[in-house]
N, C-alpha and C positions, 0 to 999 in steps of 0.2 A: 667230570667222571673220575674213576679211580682204578688203580691196580690194587690187588690184594696179595700180600705176601705172608706166608706162614713158615715159621722157622722152628724146627725141633719141637713140635707141639705134641704134648702128651696129656691125656685125660683118662683117669681111672674112676671106676665105680666099684669100690671094694677091691676084690682081687681081679676084676675084669678090666683089662686095658682096652678101652674103646677106641682111642687114638694113640698111636704108638710112634713117638719121635718123628712126626710127619713134617715133610717140607714140600711147599707148593707155591707157585706164583701164578696168579690169574691176571692176564693182561688187561690194561685199560680198554673198556668198551667191548670186551670179549663176552661171548655166550659160552660159558664153561659148564660142562655137565659132569657130576659125580655119579658113577654107577657102581653097582656091586650087589652081592646077595644081602638078604636081610641080616642085620647085626654086624655089618662090616665096618661101621663107624661113620658112614657118610652124613647121616643126620646130626650126629654128635659134632662133627666138624663144622657143619653149617651153623649150629647153635653156638659154638665157640666163637665163630666169626661175628655172629650177631650180638654176642655179649649176653645171651641167655644163660650160658654156662661159662665158668671160669676155668682156664687150663691149670693143670698141676705144675706144668713146666712148659717153657717155650714162649715164643712171642708171635703176635699178630700185628701186622702193619696194614693200614689203609692209606694209600698214597704216601708211603714212607713215614707215616705217623704211627707211633706205637700206641695201640688202643687197648692194651690189656686191662688197664684200670679205668677205662671210660665206660659209662653206662650205655646201654643199647641206643638210647635216644641221642647220645652224643657222638655216635660213630658214623652217622650219615648213611645208615643201612635201613632197609625196610624188608620185612619178611612175610611171605605167604605160607601159612602152615597147611599141612595135609588136611586138617579139620576146618580150614578157612578162618576159624577164630573170630567170627563176626560178633558184634554186640547184639545179643538176641532180643533185647528190649527196645532197640532203636530201629527206626526206619532206614531204608537205604539212603534217602536224602530228605532232609527237612531244613528249609531255609532259615527257620526261626530257632530251632532247637538243635541239641547235639544229635548227630546221626552218624551212620557208619562212614559216609563219605565226607563229613564235615568235622568229625571229632578232632583229628590232629590239627586241622587248620584253626579251629576255634581255640584249642589249647594254646596255640602259638599266637593268638590274638590278631589273626588276619581280619581285615575289614569285611563287612558283609558283602559288598559288591565284588570284592576280590574273590571271596569264597565261592560266590555264585558263578563267577567266570571260570574259575579253576575246575569246579565240579562238573559243569556242563562240558567243558573241553575234555576232561578225563572220561566222562560218560560216553562221549562220542568216540574217543580213541579205543576204549575197550568194548564198546558195543552194548552198553547198558541202556535199555530202552526207557523212555521217560515214564511209561506206564508202571515201571517197577519202583519208582521213587518212593511211593507211599507204602510199600510193602516192608514187612519185617522178614528176617532171615528164614523163619519157619514157613513162609509163604513163597519161597523161591525154590526152583529146581537146583540140582547140584551144579549145573552149568552156569546158572545165573548167580549162585553164591560165589563161584570161582571168579566170575567177572567183577563182582563187587569187591572181593578180597584183593584182586589185582588193582582195581581202581583205587581202593583205599590206600594201597601201598605206594602208589605213584602221585597222590595228591601233593605230598611234600616230596619234591623231586629228590630222590636218594642218589648218593654216590654209587651204592651197590644194592642190587636187587637180589634177594635170596628167596628161592622157591623150593619147598620141601614136598616132593611127590604130589604136585597139585592136580595130576590127572587121575589119581587113584580112585576117586569117587565119581568119575565121569563115565557114563555109559559108552561102550565102544563106538557106536555110530557118531557120537559127538566129539570123540577124542581127537580125531585128525583135524577137525575144524578148529577146536580150541588150541591145538598145537600150532596150527597156522597163525592164529591170532596172536599167540604169545611171541612167536618168531617175528611176525610183522611188527608188533609193538616194540620189540627189541631193536629191529632194524631202523625204526622211526626215531626212537628216543636215544638209542646208543648208550644206554646205561649198562655198566658192567653187571653181568648176571651170572649167578651161580645156582645151578638147578640140580636137584637131587632126584634120582629115580632108580628103581630096580630093573627097569625095562630098557635094555640096551637099544632096541629098535627106536624107542622114543628119543634116547640120547643121540643116536646117529642122525635122526631126522632134524634135530634142533641145533646141535652143537657146532661151534667153531673148533673146540678141542674137548676131549673127554679124558677123565681120569678113572681108571678101573681100580677099585679098592678091595682089599681082603684083610680081615683081622686087624683093622686100624692102620693099615699101611697102604701106600699107593704102589700098585704093581706096574702100571704103565700110564703115561700121559702121551696123547697124540691126537691128530686129526681123526675123524671117523674112518677115512681111508686107511690110515696107518694102523688103527686098532683092529679093523676087520681083516686087512690083508697082511699085516706084519706083526702079529702078537709076539711079545718078547719072551713069554714063558708058557708053561703048560697050563697054569691056572687061567690066564687070559684066553688062550686058545680054547680051553674047555668051556669057559663062560660064554664066548661068542657063538659057539657052534649051534646053539639052540634057537637062534634068531634068524628070521628071513627079512632082509633089509630092502630087497629090490622094490617092492610096491611102495614103501614109504619114501624111499629116495626118489622114485619117479614122481610121486605126488608132490614132493617138496622141491622138485626141479633140481636135484643134486646129482642126477646122472642123466 
């Protein structure tokens, strides 16, 4: 597994400073949540760590290795996007051809029997039913797409698992169930996870620690209890006051 360290990281888009001289350390095996209003820079930070974007200045380390110049595929990270980004023309799983769950394994030239073993194990872990194997993404519900996206991400065991608002397309009745599955999967695999959401209730239910962001900077880092009960400034206090955590914390056994 891996810790993630960000030092003096800055990313600009024209005159807009999306990430502003940001410093952060995510601990090994931690479930770390980035929260904040739309446009605060949390998704940009996630994409910088993934290697989808390059920083204008600053450094990113994964397990103390500088990764600024490494391709996404060389960083040991896997990302689940808000849109899921599944291959629309491929089935969920096809033993003979490229498919959503086998693509990365085939690219890395895993043997067929090994691929089959990994896929079936992953499908079991994330709850992908075998009846879904022959379907393409447009034949899946949002919840099913999310499971496939998560499954695809963990077929090649990553050092760091990055999730960009994966609940945004899930209907409310299914959201708590999916959140439980994501947290259960983290507790089982113990892969360092960085999770982005605008919804602090979601973050409080899932996180070991939370970072609250504003205007490309981090306002506070702390446990859910510290963020809720001991906000360090007016912005954090104002941000958290709109959320009711009690039901979620009880559901997740955290109070």
